Each structure stands twice: as structure tokens, then as C-alpha cells.
N, C-alpha and C positions, 0 to 999 in steps of 0.2 A: 793741687785743686781739689777742694773734697767733691763728693758726689753731685750734691745739687748745686753749686757751682757751675761743675761741667756741663750738666743737662741744662743748665740754665744758659750757659753762653753758647748753645746750639742754634745754629739759625735754620728753620726749613723754609724751604722754597722748591720752585719748580727745578726739575733737572733739565739744563738747556742743552743743546745740542754740541757743545762743546765739553760737556762732562760724560757724553756717552761711552767711552773708552773707559774711564775711570767706573761710572756705574756697572758695566760689561764685567771689568777687573773683581768687581764685589761678588758680582752672581758666579765666575767660576770659583772664586774662593770659598764659597758659601754652600755651593751644590756639587753632587755627585757628577761626573761629565753626562752621564744618561740622564739626569734632570734638568741641567741647565738650559738655559735660552739661549740662543744666538745672539751674536753682535747684530744681525739684520732684525731679529725680533726686536730688539731694545731700540733700533733706530726706526722701526716702523711705529712702534708703540708712542716714541717721543714725538712722532711727526703726525699722527693721527688724535693722540689722547695728551696733550702736551702738561693739561692742568691736572691731569691724574697721576701724572710721572713727579713725584716728591723727594728730595734729598735732604737728610741731614749733614750739616756743614759745619765744621770745626774750624774757630780762628786761629791759626798757626801764626804767631807773631815771633818765633824764637830765632829765626834768621835773618830776618831784614828787620828794618824800623818800620815798614807798614805790615799790614795784618793781610794774608791770604787765605780765603777759605777754602777748605780742604772738605770733598766728599766724603762721609765715612758712611753714610745709610743709605738705602734707599727703599721707597714703595713705589710699585710701578703696576697700575691697573687698565683695564678698558670697561667699556659699557657693553651689555647685552638686556635683553629682555627675559631669558630664559630664569626660572625662579631658581637654578643651582646650577653649578660649574658643568658644562659637557665637555666633550673634545673638540666639537666643532666652535663653542664658542671661547675655547682657548687662542683659536687662531684667526678671529674676528672682532672686529668692533664697529657697533652701531652708535653711531653721535647722537641717535634719540633713544637709547636705551635709557632705563630706570637703574637697573642692576650695577653695580659696580664690582667688578671681578678683581681680585687683586690677585695679580699672577707671581710676585715675588717681593719678600721681605728681605733684604740683604744688611749686615752691618760688618764694617770692615773687621778681620779677625783679631786686629791688636784692639778694637774698643769693646768686644764682646763682654757680656757680664757686667755691664755698667747699666744696665736699663734703656740704651737707647732704643732698642727695637718696641719696648713698650710704650716709651713716650713718642715714637715716629708714630704709631699707629693712633694714639690717644689725640695726639695733633692731625692727624691725616682724617679721622672721624670727626673730628670738631670742626675742620674746613667743609669737609661734606654737609656737615648738618645746617652750616653757616650759610653754604650756597644754595642749597636746598629751599631754605627759609626765605631766602633773597630773591629767588630765580621767580615764581609765580604759586599761585595759591594751592597747585596740585604738587608742588615740590618738584626739583629736578631729579633728584633721586631716593630710591626707596628703600634699597638694601644694599649690604657691603656683603659678599659671599667671597669664600676662599676654600681653598685645600692644603691641608699640612701634614707631616707624619704626626704620630702618636705623641711623640715626646713634645711638641711643639702646641698640643692643646691647651694646657694651662696657661702659656703665654697669652692666646688669643683670648681665652676665657677671663683673662684679667682685663683685657682692653674692651669687654663687654660682649665677644660674641658668645653664641649658642652653638654648642656640639649637634647637629644632626644625624651622625651615624657614619659608617665607613662610605666614602666615595666609590662611584662606579668608574672612575677616572683611574686607569692604570697608565703611569708614567714612570720609567725609572724600576727598581724592584722593591719598593717597600710599598707598603699598604697607606692609602691617604685616606684623610677623613672631611667631611664636609662642616664647613663653621658658616654660620649667617649671624647678621647686626642688622635689626629692622632701625631704619633712620626716622 
């Protein structure tokens, strides 16, 4: 299957409770232990912000006569009112917040390098914009914020994020950088 066909074959939808274990597996494959979130954190976010926890699913019909959707990528977020990510906002969810904080973007190690992360980000942003325009006059969300390591900055810039500088967040052993996208 060529690249465009593969990307076009992906299904993007909310990650449900039955996919939490698989989503967490992607997290521990993608992050060093000192940076990975816990399974409890995954369950918490899925329960309080289910519409902000999206997955990329690939349809695998190789082993049976019917197609099975396999979770190969996730984006998980919560809401806050702070203009940028703080240590406190990383561990809370304000259902009335207008700032979407992306906690994690993960892609299965067997599918990396195929543009899935960028595709997921663009689809996620499009969904957030649509939800904002359809909710009320003031919009539901104002901005998307995240922190990332330096080598990932170009990925997020391709998705439309602006680099704000080095983050005050200390999490793990590497430097983090603040990025935002105005909706």
C-alpha cells in the first residue's frame, strides 16, 4: 500500500475505555520511563476528557474475513485556563478551560516515519476548530499548547504550532520547549 493510500485508510476517533491498555503500551514504547505517563493517568484523562483523547486506527483484514481496527497512534489532552503548560496543569483538567493541553502524541514503533503523527495532529486541530465554531459565539477552545523535546519542534511547526521558547517544565532528563497554536 502506498503512503497516501495508507494515510487515507486510517480512521480517527475517540479512544474508548477498551483501548486504554493499547494506548498506554504506545506511551511506554515512545517515552523513556522517567517521562512516560502512568496507566492511571491514561484512565483518568479518558474518563474526564474523552473527546480530547483521539486515536488513529488502522484496519487490519489480513488474518480474518472481517476487518479489525488496530490503534496505532494517539493524541491525549486535557483543558486548562493557564496560557501555557505548568506542572500543576499537567495533572488537572478544567472542563470549562479554553486551552487544550496536549500531553502526549504517540505512534506505534512499527508505523513511525510514515507521517502518521503529522496527519493525526492536523486532523486533531481540524476537529478542535470545528468544535469551537459549532459550540457558541465565543468559541469553545482558544489555543492548543504542548511541550516537546527539541528534535520534535519541526514536526509541530509543520502542524502549525509556534515555538515560544524553552519551557519551565522539568520532566525527565531533557530540555522541553513550549509550543502553541492559536485556534
